[in-house]
N, CA, C and O of each residue as an XYZ file, in Angstrom:
408
protein
N       3.328     -4.828     45.822
C       4.241     -4.876     45.101
C       4.527     -5.358     43.605
O       4.710     -4.718     42.570
N       4.488     -7.062     43.947
C       4.033     -7.789     42.685
C       3.882     -7.354     41.479
O       4.746     -7.283     40.605
N       2.840     -7.075     41.425
C       2.013     -6.655     40.334
C       2.071     -5.214     39.735
O       1.369     -4.808     38.810
N       3.144     -4.417     40.498
C       3.186     -3.276     40.027
C       4.918     -3.618     39.236
O       5.402     -2.852     38.403
N       5.430     -4.549     39.590
C       6.660     -4.589     38.529
C       6.289     -5.159     37.394
O       6.799     -4.872     36.311
N       5.093     -6.268     37.600
C       4.647     -6.576     36.315
C       4.269     -5.937     35.327
O       4.444     -6.034     34.113
N       3.665     -5.191     36.070
C       2.854     -4.074     34.931
C       3.751     -3.486     34.154
O       3.797     -3.441     32.925
N       4.786     -2.832     35.314
C       6.436     -2.574     34.689
C       6.964     -3.154     33.643
O       7.364     -2.559     32.642
N       6.986     -4.238     33.812
C       7.581     -5.063     32.691
C       6.900     -4.995     31.701
O       7.570     -4.390     30.864
N       5.816     -5.300     31.241
C       4.370     -5.634     30.711
C       4.832     -4.199     29.834
O       4.604     -4.141     28.626
N       5.342     -3.327     30.392
C       5.208     -1.756     29.525
C       6.186     -1.486     28.468
O       5.940     -0.957     27.384
N       7.949     -2.131     29.127
C       8.460     -2.153     28.063
C       8.779     -3.254     27.385
O       9.426     -3.040     26.359
N       8.395     -4.963     27.765
C       8.756     -5.401     26.789
C       7.322     -6.650     26.613
O       7.715     -7.598     27.294
N       6.178     -6.962     26.137
C       4.952     -7.248     26.279
C       4.952     -8.475     25.717
O       4.002     -9.257     25.748
N       6.689     -8.781     24.865
C       6.561    -10.180     24.255
C       5.402    -10.272     23.114
O       5.099    -11.452     22.937
N       4.967     -9.746     22.628
C       4.438     -9.844     21.509
C       5.218     -9.885     20.473
O       6.053     -8.987     20.364
N       5.135    -11.016     19.375
C       6.220    -11.036     18.105
C       5.006    -11.835     16.957
O       4.150    -12.570     17.449
N       5.041    -11.644     15.720
C       4.210    -11.945     14.922
C       4.344    -13.087     14.664
O       5.515    -13.421     14.847
N       3.628    -14.006     14.267
C       4.073    -15.450     13.853
C       2.922    -15.870     13.045
O       1.768    -15.740     13.455
N       3.150    -16.253     12.172
C       2.305    -17.236     11.272
C       1.438    -18.892     12.215
O       1.732    -19.632     13.153
N       0.340    -18.753     11.246
C       0.115    -20.126     11.892
C      -0.944    -19.629     12.912
O      -2.062    -19.476     12.419
N      -0.831    -19.368     14.132
C      -2.150    -18.481     14.936
C      -3.205    -18.866     14.914
O      -3.785    -19.542     15.764
N      -3.601    -18.446     13.863
C      -5.384    -18.482     13.583
C      -5.497    -19.375     12.542
O      -4.567    -19.900     11.931
N      -6.739    -19.532     12.357
C      -7.266    -19.891     10.977
C      -7.610    -19.066      9.558
O      -7.938    -17.881      9.504
N      -7.454    -19.982      8.419
C      -8.185    -18.654      7.718
C      -6.487    -17.826      7.007
O      -6.634    -17.397      5.863
N      -5.148    -17.641      7.570
C      -4.207    -17.163      7.373
C      -3.898    -17.240      5.705
O      -3.206    -16.284      5.356
N      -4.181    -17.974      4.821
C      -3.953    -18.106      3.906
C      -4.980    -17.903      2.806
O      -4.725    -17.786      1.607
N      -5.966    -17.882      3.278
C      -7.272    -17.147      2.388
C      -7.308    -15.534      2.700
O      -7.856    -14.753      1.923
N      -6.623    -15.087      4.001
C      -6.728    -13.546      3.577
C      -5.422    -13.528      2.594
O      -5.483    -13.082      1.448
N      -4.518    -13.938      3.037
C      -3.255    -13.741      2.079
C      -3.752    -13.870      0.589
O      -3.109    -13.327     -0.310
N      -5.119    -14.727      0.278
C      -5.359    -14.403     -1.367
C      -6.268    -13.758     -1.498
O      -6.357    -13.187     -2.585
N      -6.954    -13.619     -0.863
C      -7.685    -12.113     -0.707
C      -6.888    -10.611     -1.163
O      -7.083     -9.792     -2.060
N      -5.874    -10.737     -0.011
C      -5.306     -9.308     -0.218
C      -4.439     -9.285     -1.522
O      -4.363     -8.283     -2.234
N      -3.910    -10.244     -1.735
C      -3.305    -10.547     -3.375
C      -4.331    -10.189     -4.338
O      -3.963     -9.248     -5.042
N      -5.715    -10.704     -4.658
C      -6.257    -10.540     -5.442
C      -7.010     -9.164     -5.499
O      -7.773     -8.916     -6.433
N      -6.781     -8.276     -4.482
C      -7.269     -6.866     -4.183
C      -6.138     -6.379     -4.418
O      -6.324     -5.165     -4.504
N      -4.878     -6.645     -4.601
C      -4.044     -5.594     -5.056
C      -3.993     -6.316     -6.711
O      -3.506     -5.439     -7.425
N      -4.285     -7.474     -7.505
C      -4.218     -7.816     -7.996
C      -5.356     -6.797     -9.000
O      -4.943     -6.400    -10.089
N      -6.851     -6.411     -8.517
C      -7.580     -5.450     -8.762
C      -7.069     -4.067     -8.810
O      -7.004     -3.428     -9.860
N      -6.836     -3.775     -8.065
C      -6.312     -2.653     -7.896
C      -5.031     -2.501     -9.153
O      -5.432     -1.508     -9.761
N      -4.258     -2.767     -9.568
C      -2.999     -3.206    -10.564
C      -3.956     -2.783    -11.913
O      -3.765     -1.911    -12.761
N      -4.978     -3.689    -11.766
C      -5.638     -3.720    -13.579
C      -6.574     -2.228    -13.408
O      -6.975     -1.662    -14.424
N      -6.805     -1.789    -12.324
C      -7.959     -0.772    -12.797
C      -6.681      0.501    -12.472
O      -6.906      1.658    -12.826
N      -5.500      0.169    -11.846
C      -4.275      1.486    -12.563
C      -4.101      1.574    -13.789
O      -4.174      2.680    -14.324
N      -3.876      0.619    -14.402
C      -3.535      0.398    -15.951
C      -4.635      0.831    -16.563
O      -4.444      1.479    -17.592
N      -5.928      0.623    -16.159
C      -7.699      1.726    -16.729
C      -7.225      3.034    -17.079
O      -7.065      3.614    -18.154
N      -6.968      3.466    -15.371
C      -6.427      5.038    -15.280
C      -5.393      5.432    -16.014
O      -5.562      6.473    -16.650
N      -4.496      4.958    -16.092
C      -3.555      5.317    -16.962
C      -3.538      5.238    -18.358
O      -2.744      5.894    -19.033
N      -4.422      4.421    -18.862
C      -5.034      4.674    -20.297
C      -5.654      5.680    -20.744
O      -5.579      6.131    -21.887
N      -6.434      6.159    -19.664
C      -7.485      7.067    -19.742
C      -6.557      8.411    -19.593
O      -6.495      9.276    -20.467
N      -6.078      8.438    -18.758
C      -5.155      9.850    -18.284
C      -4.553     10.180    -19.827
O      -4.705     11.232    -20.447
N      -3.881      9.066    -20.230
C      -3.126      9.586    -21.030
C      -3.399      9.586    -22.660
O      -2.684      9.931    -23.601
N      -4.782      9.035    -22.589
C      -5.559      9.314    -23.673
C      -6.165     11.069    -23.612
O      -6.215     11.789    -24.610
N      -6.414     11.324    -22.776
C      -6.946     12.708    -22.164
C      -5.383     13.717    -22.413
O      -5.198     14.732    -23.084
N      -4.767     13.180    -21.841
C      -3.584     14.127    -22.199
C      -3.223     14.738    -23.758
O      -2.814     15.845    -24.106
N      -3.532     13.616    -24.464
C      -2.864     13.564    -25.949
C      -4.299     13.823    -26.496
O      -4.220     14.172    -27.674
N      -5.680     13.769    -26.013
C      -6.522     14.933    -26.881
C      -6.626     16.072    -26.259
O      -7.031     16.928    -27.045
N      -6.443     16.492    -25.177
C      -6.033     17.750    -24.764
C      -4.904     18.691    -25.197
O      -4.815     19.886    -24.913
N      -3.957     17.874    -26.014
C      -2.918     18.328    -26.095
C      -3.100     18.856    -28.288
O      -2.594     19.750    -28.965
N      -3.930     17.873    -28.558
C      -4.428     18.064    -30.088
C      -5.261     18.984    -29.853
O      -6.002     19.398    -30.745
N      -5.282     19.384    -28.818
C      -7.511     20.127    -29.753
C      -7.104     21.254    -29.254
O      -7.876     22.133    -29.638
N      -5.915     21.864    -28.296
C      -5.229     22.903    -27.615
C      -6.283     23.257    -26.444
O      -6.408     24.429    -26.089
N      -7.146     22.073    -25.767
C      -7.588     22.161    -24.379
C      -6.324     22.007    -23.800
O      -5.467     21.169    -24.079
N      -6.281     23.319    -22.573
C      -5.468     23.008    -21.621
C      -5.266     22.579    -20.364
O      -4.327     21.998    -19.821
N      -6.715     23.115    -19.856
C      -7.207     22.151    -18.759
C      -7.251     20.555    -18.985
O      -6.942     20.044    -17.909
N      -7.529     19.495    -20.017
C      -8.158     18.658    -20.238
C      -6.383     18.031    -20.288
O      -6.071     16.983    -19.722
N      -5.320     18.941    -21.106
C      -4.547     18.411    -21.094
C      -3.397     18.379    -19.662
O      -2.463     17.655    -19.318
N      -4.062     19.556    -19.131
C      -3.305     19.099    -17.582
C      -4.127     17.930    -16.206
O      -3.722     17.468    -15.139
N      -5.139     17.861    -16.815
C      -5.454     16.657    -16.280
C      -5.207     15.321    -16.449
O      -5.295     14.344    -15.706
N      -4.749     15.557    -18.037
C      -4.259     14.068    -18.366
C      -2.989     13.744    -17.436
O      -2.868     12.820    -16.633
N      -1.653     15.226    -17.918
C      -0.780     14.343    -17.155
C      -0.675     14.434    -15.490
O       0.283     14.033    -14.828
N      -2.151     15.193    -14.860
C      -2.319     14.824    -13.757
C      -2.456     13.504    -13.261
O      -1.741     13.026    -12.380
N      -3.640     12.760    -13.996
C      -4.063     11.377    -14.191
C      -2.924     10.561    -13.965
O      -2.787      9.757    -13.042
N      -1.835     10.912    -15.182
C      -0.281      9.881    -15.022
C      -0.228      9.835    -14.242
O      -0.386      8.883    -13.478
N       0.025     10.876    -14.073
C       1.395     11.035    -12.439
C       0.883     10.266    -11.173
O       1.494      9.556    -10.374
N      -0.296     10.596    -11.239
C      -1.102      9.796     -9.669
C      -1.238      8.078    -10.651
O      -1.013      7.036    -10.035
N      -1.496      8.054    -11.677
C      -1.453      6.560    -11.743
C      -0.213      5.718    -11.264
O      -0.173      4.719    -10.545
N       1.086      6.642    -12.070
C       2.199      5.695    -11.915
C       2.400      6.133    -10.257
O       2.550      5.012     -9.773
N       2.483      7.003     -9.212
C       2.748      6.671     -8.495
C       1.868      5.339     -7.584
O       2.258      4.438     -6.841
N       0.844      5.665     -7.967
C      -0.393      4.596     -7.547
C       0.167      3.136     -7.763
O       0.387      2.395     -6.805
N       0.413      2.715     -9.238
C       1.383      1.478     -9.691
C       2.659      1.575     -9.005
O       3.134      0.440     -9.030
N       3.295      2.211     -8.523
C       4.771      2.231     -7.565
C       4.339      1.805     -6.130
O       4.965      0.964     -5.485
N       3.120      2.504     -5.633
C       2.817      2.174     -4.294
C       2.193      0.592     -4.279
O       2.567     -0.216     -3.429
N       1.352      0.305     -5.162
C       0.698     -1.113     -5.116
C       1.794     -1.797     -5.430
O       2.288     -2.432     -4.499
N       2.265     -1.851     -6.353
C       4.051     -2.704     -6.196
C       4.578     -2.956     -5.239
O       4.455     -4.096     -4.792
N       5.592     -1.717     -4.366
C       5.897     -1.904     -3.560
C       5.640     -2.186     -2.615
O       6.552     -2.488     -1.844
N       3.798     -2.258     -2.018
C       3.720     -2.254     -0.906
C       4.016     -3.472      0.150
O       4.016     -3.197      1.350
N       4.242     -4.679     -0.237
C       4.547     -5.623      0.277
C       6.264     -5.591      1.554
O       6.584     -5.846      2.715
N       6.942     -5.006      0.034
C       8.400     -4.147      0.863
C       8.075     -3.046      1.663
O       8.466     -3.071      2.830
N       7.614     -2.354      1.374
C       7.105     -1.149      2.472
C       6.631     -1.529      3.469
O       6.980     -0.860      4.442
N       5.875     -2.443      3.704
C       5.390     -2.646      4.673
C       6.398     -4.005      5.823
O       6.099     -4.148      7.008
N       7.380     -4.720      5.235
C       8.199     -5.420      5.605
C       8.598     -4.456      6.269
O       8.045     -4.249      7.349
N       9.824     -3.456      5.762
C      10.672     -2.432      5.429
C      10.671     -1.974      7.061
O      11.561     -2.335      7.830
N       9.406     -1.027      7.510
C       9.097     -0.619      8.329
C       8.347     -1.551      9.783
O       8.122     -1.062     10.890
N       8.005     -3.369      9.229
C       7.924     -3.767     10.260
C       9.479     -3.984     10.980
O       9.717     -3.695     12.153
N      10.342     -4.480     10.144
C      11.936     -4.912     10.410
C      12.313     -3.691     11.049
O      13.146     -3.852     11.940
N      11.994     -2.688     10.880
C      11.985     -1.051     11.331
C      11.903     -1.163     12.563
O      12.739     -0.953     13.442
N      10.599     -1.590     12.616
C       9.455     -1.042     14.104
C       9.910     -2.212     15.273
O       9.603     -2.124     16.462
N      10.493     -3.024     14.834
C      10.521     -4.681     15.921
C      12.532     -4.127     16.329
O      13.136     -4.810     17.155
N      13.167     -3.080     15.736
C      14.371     -2.962     16.070
C      14.414     -1.774     17.506
O      15.462     -1.631     18.135
N      13.363     -1.131     17.810
C      12.811     -0.256     18.511
C      12.648     -0.788     19.731
O      11.549     -1.284     19.981
N      13.860     -0.806     20.908
C      13.180     -1.468     22.272
C      13.410      0.027     23.227
O      13.046      0.071     24.402
């Protein structure tokens, strides 16, 4: 019966909380993720520039499909920039929200 009580307790509260410093290489992993985020932001700047160029080209040449694709690309690029910039805050928000679940 003692094992059953232990398993039931673990099902309710496993006692796991995130903590830094438990494994080696955490600082390296943070640097890698920061670099990936930077490269993604640079790529989004390029995608936004291309999309705005396509939008302008389509508008001035009467290419409605190109104009629509340029608009779509600009909106997607802006959304990607928003998501990349807010990624840390979004994860922190939901992590804090998840830690309140009991």
